[in-house]
C-alpha positions in Angstrom: 25.1 -66.8 3.3 28.9 -66.7 2.9 30.3 -66.6 -0.5 33.6 -66.4 -2.0 34.0 -64.4 -5.4 36.9 -64.7 -7.7 37.0 -61.8 -10.2 36.0 -58.3 -9.0 35.8 -56.5 -12.4 32.9 -54.4 -13.7 30.2 -57.3 -13.1 31.9 -59.2 -10.2 32.7 -56.0 -8.3 29.2 -54.9 -8.4 27.6 -58.3 -7.8 29.7 -58.5 -4.6 28.6 -55.2 -3.5 24.8 -56.0 -4.2 25.2 -59.1 -2.1 26.9 -57.4 0.8 23.9 -54.8 0.7 21.7 -57.7 1.2 23.2 -59.0 4.2 25.7 -61.8 2.9 29.3 -62.1 3.9 31.5 -61.9 0.7 35.2 -62.6 0.5 36.6 -61.4 -2.8 39.9 -62.2 -4.6 41.1 -60.3 -7.9 44.5 -60.2 -9.4 44.2 -56.4 -8.6 45.3 -56.3 -4.8 43.7 -53.0 -4.5 40.3 -55.0 -5.0 40.9 -57.9 -3.1 40.2 -59.0 0.5 42.7 -61.9 0.4 46.0 -62.5 -1.4 45.3 -65.7 -3.0 42.7 -68.5 -4.1 44.0 -70.4 -1.3 43.5 -67.7 1.4 40.1 -67.1 0.1 39.1 -71.0 0.6 40.6 -70.7 4.1 38.5 -67.7 5.1 35.3 -69.7 4.1 33.6 -72.0 6.6 32.6 -75.4 5.2 30.6 -76.4 3.1 32.0 -73.5 1.1 30.5 -71.7 -2.0 32.8 -70.0 -4.5 31.7 -68.0 -7.4 34.0 -67.7 -10.3 33.5 -64.3 -12.3 36.5 -64.4 -14.7 36.9 -64.3 -18.5 35.6 -67.3 -20.2 38.1 -69.8 -21.7 41.4 -70.6 -20.1 41.2 -68.2 -17.1 37.9 -69.8 -16.1 39.4 -73.3 -16.8 42.5 -72.6 -14.8 40.4 -71.1 -11.9 38.1 -74.1 -11.5 40.9 -76.6 -11.8 42.6 -74.6 -9.0 39.6 -74.7 -6.7 39.3 -78.4 -7.5 42.6 -78.9 -5.8 41.9 -76.6 -2.9 38.0 -77.3 -2.1 36.6 -80.1 -0.2 33.9 -82.6 -0.9 30.5 -81.0 -0.2 31.7 -77.5 -1.3 30.4 -75.8 -4.6 31.7 -74.0 -7.3 29.5 -71.5 -9.5 30.6 -70.3 -13.0 28.9 -66.9 -13.4 31.1 -65.7 -16.3 30.2 -66.3 -20.1 31.6 -69.7 -20.6 30.7 -72.1 -23.4 28.1 -74.8 -22.2 30.1 -77.5 -23.3 33.0 -76.3 -21.1 30.4 -76.5 -18.2 29.9 -80.0 -18.7 33.6 -80.8 -18.4 34.0 -78.6 -15.6 31.0 -80.3 -13.7 32.4 -83.8 -14.2 35.8 -82.9 -13.2 34.5 -81.4 -9.8 31.9 -84.2 -9.3 34.8 -86.6 -9.3 36.0 -84.9 -6.0 32.3 -84.6 -4.7 32.4 -80.8 -5.3 29.2 -79.5 -6.7 29.0 -77.2 -9.8 26.4 -74.8 -11.2 26.7 -72.6 -14.2 25.0 -69.2 -14.1 24.5 -66.8 -17.1 24.2 -63.5 -16.0 22.5 -60.6 -17.6 22.2 -56.8 -16.3 25.6 -55.1 -17.4 26.6 -52.0 -15.3 23.1 -51.4 -14.4 22.6 -54.6 -12.4 23.9 -53.3 -8.9 20.7 -51.0 -8.6 18.2 -53.1 -10.8 19.4 -56.6 -10.3 20.7 -59.3 -12.5 18.7 -61.7 -14.9 20.0 -65.2 -13.8 20.1 -68.4 -16.0 21.3 -71.5 -14.0 22.1 -75.0 -14.7 22.9 -77.8 -12.1 21.2 -80.4 -9.9 18.2 -79.5 -7.8 20.0 -79.8 -4.3 23.0 -77.6 -5.2 20.7 -74.8 -6.7 18.4 -75.0 -3.9 21.3 -74.5 -1.4 22.3 -71.2 -3.4 19.0 -69.7 -3.6 19.6 -67.0 -1.0 22.4 -65.7 -3.3 20.3 -65.9 -6.4 17.4 -64.2 -4.7 19.4 -61.3 -3.7 21.1 -60.8 -7.0 17.9 -61.1 -9.2 15.4 -58.3 -9.5 12.6 -57.8 -7.1 9.7 -59.7 -8.0 8.7 -63.0 -9.9 11.0 -62.7 -12.8 14.9 -62.6 -13.4 15.8 -66.1 -12.3 15.4 -69.5 -14.1 16.8 -73.0 -13.2 17.0 -73.9 -16.8 18.1 -77.5 -16.3 21.3 -79.6 -15.8 24.7 -78.4 -15.7 25.4 -76.4 -19.1 21.8 -75.3 -19.4 22.3 -72.1 -17.8 24.9 -70.9 -20.2 23.1 -72.3 -23.1 20.3 -70.2 -22.6 22.2 -67.0 -21.9 24.1 -67.9 -25.1 20.8 -67.7 -27.0 19.9 -64.7 -24.9 22.8 -62.8 -26.3 22.2 -64.0 -29.8 18.7 -62.5 -29.6 20.3 -59.4 -28.3 22.6 -59.2 -31.2 19.7 -59.4 -33.6 17.7 -56.8 -31.8 20.5 -54.3 -31.7 21.2 -54.9 -35.5 17.4 -54.2 -36.3 17.6 -50.8 -34.3 20.8 -50.0 -35.9 19.6 -50.8 -39.5 16.4 -48.8 -38.9 18.4 -45.9 -37.7 20.8 -46.1 -40.8 17.6 -46.0 -43.2 15.7 -43.2 -41.5 18.9 -41.1 -41.5 19.4 -41.8 -45.1 15.8 -40.4 -45.9 15.5 -36.7 -47.2 12.0 -36.8 -45.9 13.0 -37.0 -42.2 14.6 -34.2 -40.3 14.2 -35.2 -36.9 15.8 -38.7 -36.4 16.5 -38.7 -32.8 13.3 -37.4 -32.0 11.6 -40.3 -33.9 13.3 -42.8 -31.7 12.2 -41.0 -28.6 8.5 -40.8 -29.7 8.6 -44.7 -29.8 9.4 -45.0 -26.3 5.6 -45.3 -25.5 2.7 -46.9 -27.4 4.7 -48.9 -29.9 5.3 -52.6 -30.1 9.1 -52.1 -30.3 9.4 -50.2 -27.1 12.2 -51.6 -24.9 15.0 -51.1 -22.5 17.4 -51.4 -25.7 15.3 -48.6 -27.3 15.6 -46.5 -24.0 19.3 -46.9 -24.1 19.5 -45.9 -27.8 17.5 -42.9 -27.0 20.1 -42.1 -24.0 23.1 -42.6 -26.5 21.4 -40.3 -28.9 20.7 -37.7 -26.4 24.5 -37.5 -25.6 25.5 -37.6 -29.3 22.4 -37.0 -31.7 24.6 -38.0 -35.0 26.7 -40.5 -33.1 29.7 -38.8 -34.6 31.9 -39.4 -31.7 31.9 -43.2 -32.3 33.5 -45.4 -34.8 31.1 -47.8 -36.3 33.0 -51.0 -35.0 31.5 -53.5 -32.8 33.3 -56.6 -31.4 31.6 -59.9 -30.5 32.1 -61.5 -27.1 31.9 -65.1 -28.3 28.1 -65.9 -27.6 26.9 -64.8 -31.0 29.3 -67.3 -32.5 28.3 -70.2 -30.2 24.6 -69.6 -30.7 25.2 -69.8 -34.5 27.4 -73.0 -34.1 24.5 -74.6 -31.9 22.1 -73.7 -34.6 24.0 -75.6 -37.1 24.6 -78.8 -34.6 20.7 -78.6 -34.1 19.6 -77.9 -37.6 17.7 -74.8 -36.4 17.6 -71.7 -39.0 18.7 -68.6 -37.5 18.8 -66.1 -40.3 18.4 -62.8 -38.1 20.9 -63.7 -35.6 23.2 -65.1 -38.0 23.1 -62.0 -40.1 23.7 -59.8 -37.1 26.8 -61.7 -36.3 28.2 -61.2 -39.7 27.5 -57.5 -39.6 29.6 -57.3 -36.5 32.2 -58.8 -38.8 31.6 -56.3 -41.4 32.0 -53.4 -39.0 35.6 -54.1 -38.6 36.2 -53.4 -42.3 33.8 -50.5 -43.3 32.5 -47.8 -41.5 28.7 -48.0 -41.0 26.0 -45.8 -39.1 24.2 -49.0 -38.2 27.2 -50.3 -36.4 27.8 -46.9 -34.6 24.3 -47.8 -33.1 25.4 -51.3 -32.0 28.7 -49.5 -30.6 26.7 -47.0 -28.7 24.1 -49.7 -27.2 27.1 -52.0 -26.2 28.6 -48.9 -24.2 25.2 -48.0 -22.6 24.1 -51.3 -21.3 27.4 -53.1 -20.5 29.9 -50.3 -20.2 32.0 -52.0 -23.1 34.9 -50.0 -24.4 34.1 -48.4 -27.7 36.4 -46.7 -30.4 36.3 -42.8 -30.8 35.6 -41.5 -34.3 38.8 -41.8 -36.4 40.4 -44.3 -34.3 42.1 -46.9 -36.3 41.5 -49.6 -33.8 45.0 -49.7 -32.6 44.9 -47.3 -29.9 45.1 -48.2 -26.2 41.8 -49.3 -24.8 40.4 -50.4 -28.3 37.7 -53.1 -27.7 39.8 -55.9 -29.2 39.4 -58.7 -26.8 36.1 -60.2 -25.6 34.8 -58.7 -22.4 34.3 -60.9 -19.3 30.6 -60.8 -19.4 
């Protein structure tokens, strides 16, 4: 297929590369001219043959809304827009309606895989009507991991980002559980081999997982995690998950507690939150703060990441 991609950062750039390796024609635009194939959104649209498909991979909120609005003014009926960022599902519904009024299709796609997705593939959670999703399947098939898993058409517009939101809420709770377990083991006078304990769990236990593998990778690099400050930001999905739980009267005690623990990490140093910070760096390449950093230094993770 031919696809335009707007936003060529950590995720968008790697996705573009994976698609090119898969034989697709990619036209990319980014605010950084060094990353772009074209000089503007308008030029990107001109370079694509109708019916066009454009994938938006920019930070959720105002940046995504402005980009989709611009595409709505530039694209033609029959074209389609994919929002692959971490947008709130309620925004997807608004964007879908806005584009539908102009005959432009809309698909929301939650993407998981972090900095490892280029080689391993991305888990994709998609919302939209059947015909539009089917049209984009060559793109989805190339982005997803090989095999039967890693893709789901979850439902209508908004469904993709809804399940990605819940996915990230579950991720919060799993990371917090590993962090709390680490802190308790480290506090015991009986245990003298903390990293070795976690390493032993990689095989044969019911908690073996990719997150455990990444934790062991982090402990191998820094056994005491002394190089990290116990500060972990939240990128939005955890808050939205808890808000949705309130709206649907669904109890989420573990996910809610893990979100509040991240809030606490910004006030008090915590070994558990050093684990969470290390894991975010390992799977997503997120910025972390060095031990002793007061959070005001350049590069501190003070704004939500794009994905």
